[in-house]
N, C-alpha and C positions, 0 to 999 in steps of 0.2 A: 649652876648660877641661880641663884634664889634671895630675891628682892623681897624683904619683910613688907607686907601692908605695902604695895604700890599705890601711890597718889593718895598717900593718908592727908595730906594738906587741902584736897580736894575733897574728901569725903563728904565732909558738913557744909559743902557750898554747891551740891548738886540740886538746885531748884530752879523753878522759869526765871524767876528774875535775874537771879545770879546769872543764869545762862545768857540771858539778853544785855546785861550789862558787859559780861567777856567777850559778847560778839562785838559789842558796838567798841569796845577798846582795842580789839585787834583790828577792827576796819580803819579805827583813827590813828594806828601805825606809832611810829616812836613819837609823833607830835603828839600823841597823846589825846584827852578831852577834859574838859572840867567836869565838875561834879552836876552844875546846872545845864552843860550841852549834854550829859549823860541822860538826866532826868527829863530834858524834854524828849531825845530821841526815844526813850524807854519808854514814856507814857508813865513815869513814876513819880512820886514826891522827892524832893531834894531830901528829906531825912530818909527814906527806904535807900536812896543811893548812897547815903552818906555811911550807914549803915553796911552796904553791902561792900561798898570798896575800903572800909576798915578792916573787913574781913579777909577781903583780898590782901592788902597791904600785910595785916598781921602774919597771913599765910605764908608772905613772902613774894606773891604774886603780881603783885603792882606795886608801882613808886612814883615819884613825882618825876614830872617830864617837863618841868618849868612853870613860869607864871605867864599870864595873857591879860591882857584888859578886857572888862567885863563891860555890860551895859551899866551897871552901877556905877562906873569908873573904878572900883577896886579890884586891883590884880586877882583873878583867882588862878587856883592851882588845878593845873592839867597833870591826870594820872595816864600811864602807860603800863603794859604789861610787860613782866621782867624778862628780858630774853635769856634764855638757858634755865629758868626757874624749874621747870619741869619737861618732860620729854615724851613722846610716842615713838616706839620702834615702827617702822614701814618694811616689809619684807614682801619683795616680788618672786614667786617661784614662775619662771618662765619655763619653756621646755628643754631649752640648753643651756640657761644663765640663772644665777641667783644674784638678786641685789638686795642688799640692806640699808637702811636709811634711818637717822636721827631726825626729828623734827619736833622744834618746841611750840609753845602755845601761841608763838607770832606766827606760825606757818613756816617759819625759816628752816630750811636743812642745814645740821651742824656738821655732819660727816656722813660721808657713803662708801659702800664697799661692792664693788662687783668680781664674783668668780663663775666658772662654769659649773654648769649641773647637768646632770641627765636625769630628768623628770623619770625617765623610765627604769632606772637603776632598782626602786622600789624603795617602800615606805621609811625603812632604818636608815638606808642611805641617805635621802633626801632629810630626815629628821636630824639626823647627823651632822650633814652640811650644814642647816640651817642654827642649830644649837650652837657649834661652832663658831659661825659668823657674826653671830648677835652677839655672845659671851665677847668676842675679842672686841667689837663696837663699842659695846659697852663699860669694857674695862680701859678702852684709852680716850671715850669722849664723854660719856653722861656726866652730867651734872643734875643735880637736884631730883626730882622723883622722877621715876619712871612708873606712866601710868598704865602701861600694857604694849602690846603688838598687834598691828594690823596685817593680817596678811592676803595677798593678791594672788589669784592662782586660776589657770583656767577653769573655763566651766564645761560641763553644768554641776551647780553644786547647791546645798541647801544652807544659806547664810545665816538662818535661824538656829540651826544645830550645830554647822561648821563641819558637816559632811558631803563629803565627795559624791557625786556621780560618776555616770561613763562619759570621764573626759574624752574629748574625741582624740583617738589615736592611743589614748592610754586606759583602757577598760579594766586594767586591773586595779585602778583606784575605785572603783566603785563600791560606794558605802564606807569608805575610809574615813574615821571620826578626826579629821585633820585638827580641827580646834582644840578637843580635849588631848589629843596627844603630844601637840607643843605645847601646850600650856602645863603639861607635867614637866617636859624637857626644859621648858625656858623659865618656870616660877613667874612668870607672869599671866596675867589676863590676856587672853587672845580673842579676837575678832576675825573670820575669816568671809572672804565675799570674791566674786568674779575681779578679774584684773579690768575690766571694762566700768564694772560698777565702780570700782576704786578711783578710777582714773577720772570719770564723769563728777564723782564726789569732790575730788580735788578741785578740779577745775570749779567745780559750783562755787565753793570757799576761797580760791585762791587765785583765780583769773578774772579781773575785772569786765572782761569781756563777754565772759560764759556766765550770761545772767538769764533769767527768766525760764525757756524753755529749749532744749537743744538736745542734739544726738552727738555723741562721741563715737567714730566708727575707727575701729582697730583693724588692721590688717597687717597681719604678721605671720607665722606660721600657722593662724588661723583667721578666722574673722568674726567678730563680735561687736556689740553694740552698749555703750552704757547710756542710757535715758534719764534724763531731769528733766520732770515735769513740774511746772509751778514751782520751781526752786530746789524741790527734792528730788533724789533718785529712786525713780520706778523699778522694782524688783517684780512686782507682781505678787498675788496671794500664794504662790507655791514656789516664788524665787525665780521663776524661769522665766521672766522676761529678759530681752536684748538678746535672745540667741538671733540675733540679724543673719547672719551669715546661712543658718539653714532654711531660711525662706525660699521655696522652691521657685524658680525662676523659668526652667525649662522641663515640661512635662516629658516623663520618660528620657532625662537626660542622662550623663554620667554619673555612674556611681559614686557617693559622697560617701567619706570615712563614718557618718552617723548612721549610715545605713539606708537613707532617700536617696532618691536619684533628682539631677537636676538643680542642686542645691546652690546658691549665689556661692557660698565657700569654696566648694569643689571647682566650679567656673572661672573664679578669680585665680586660685591658686594654680590652674592648670594654664591660665593665660600669664602668670608671673614665672612659672616653670619653662615656659617656651619662649619668654625673654618678651614677651607682647604688651609692654607697659599700657599703651593707647589702649588695647581692649581691655586688661584690667581695670583701669580708670573706668573705663565706660560702664562695665559691669557694676563698678562700684557706686557709679552714680545712678544706674535704674534702682540699684537697691535704696540707694538714699531718697532718690524720688518717690520709691512707695512708701518711703517713712512718713516724708513731709506730707505727702497726700493724707496720709492716714492720722496722723497726729498732730498737724497743722504746728509745727514745731518752728522755732524763732530763727536756729542756725543750725549748721552742722560742723563739726570738728574732726579732723582727721588725724589719726596717730597709727604707730605700730611701726616694725622696724622696714616693713617693705615699703610704704608710705615715705617713712623719713630716708630711704635712700633717693628717692625721688619724687620730692615733695611738691615740685614744680607740674610735675605731670600729672598727678593724681589730683591736685586741687584743681588744675584746669579741666580735666575730663570731670570731675565731680559737679563742677560749676554748669560746663556745657549740658550736663544733663537736666540740672535742675532749673536751667534756662534763667538765672536770676531770682528764682522763687525765695530763697533765702541766702544770706550769706556765708560763703564756704572758706575755711581755713583750715592751716596745721596748726594742732593743740599747743598752746605755749607750754613750757619745758620739755617739750619732744619727748625723747626716750625717759626722762623721768618723771612724768607725768602720774605712771602707774605707780611707782614705788613710792613718790610721796602722795600720793592719794590713799595708799593702803595705811600710812600713819596718820591719816585725817580721818581713818574708820575708829580710831581710838579717840582722837580730839573732838568730832563732830558733836558727841552728846554734851559735852561741856557747854559748847554755843548754842544749845539747843538745837541743832540740826537734826 
């Protein structure tokens, strides 16, 4: 698959003011917003907004959404983003499953596929599986520009270079340049980040309740966190933030797959394996409380296969541990939050995020 010059329509539109207007149009949804409304919200002159929206219309990314009354009495034209005009691919590489999706500029998922995956089978097998799934998805459903692929994968990793580190349970991936290898296979720009960071970004962009500062805690085959602080995903200067499961909560406790002892992940997963959901939820709540006290965040969202199998038990357990300090809920979109967020890794820069 080799799509030449992906995102050509947007190449000349990537500046700060255009990103602001695009973000406002996305928030406005199908009802759209008038140029006067966009100017007022963006802090730009009406003339500057007219130029930006004119370029967006010429690129096929914005269109009229109808007319509405204005303060001057003359009906104003509202503009909205065109669904399907441009897409990003989202890829979620879990330890035992591969999910790919297409997301357009409005944040709408237009098609999704899921297939079994053996993440331990080695790089060539995984790359072949991703290339095949993405090729099939694009062949059947892609319209307009395909801007790139965002890939969410278990950490730790360096999202700047797209190189994996010693993924817990799969040390053979250490040092593998996933971004470059997949980019060559797909013929698309590729962005790689931790699954928890991708989910947190998607929540920050797509879920109205997930605003300000919050933590997304993901308990599945591992335990990690995506942190949104002051509206942006916090990755840390070495991209190591969010290794939530590897905080030591029991000195000289049981061995963790990371090599340390007494990690929260090891304790949580042991409780899950024993069928003790109440204890697992309480342990998750202890870790969440540490995070709330340390960062003074506004809320906690839970996700991952283990949580989604018993959502009420985990929400209740974490709420009890937090004692009402901040709201706790299951992340909107459930199991799709990671793959949708992976696509947002590509789209976010267009909206200045």
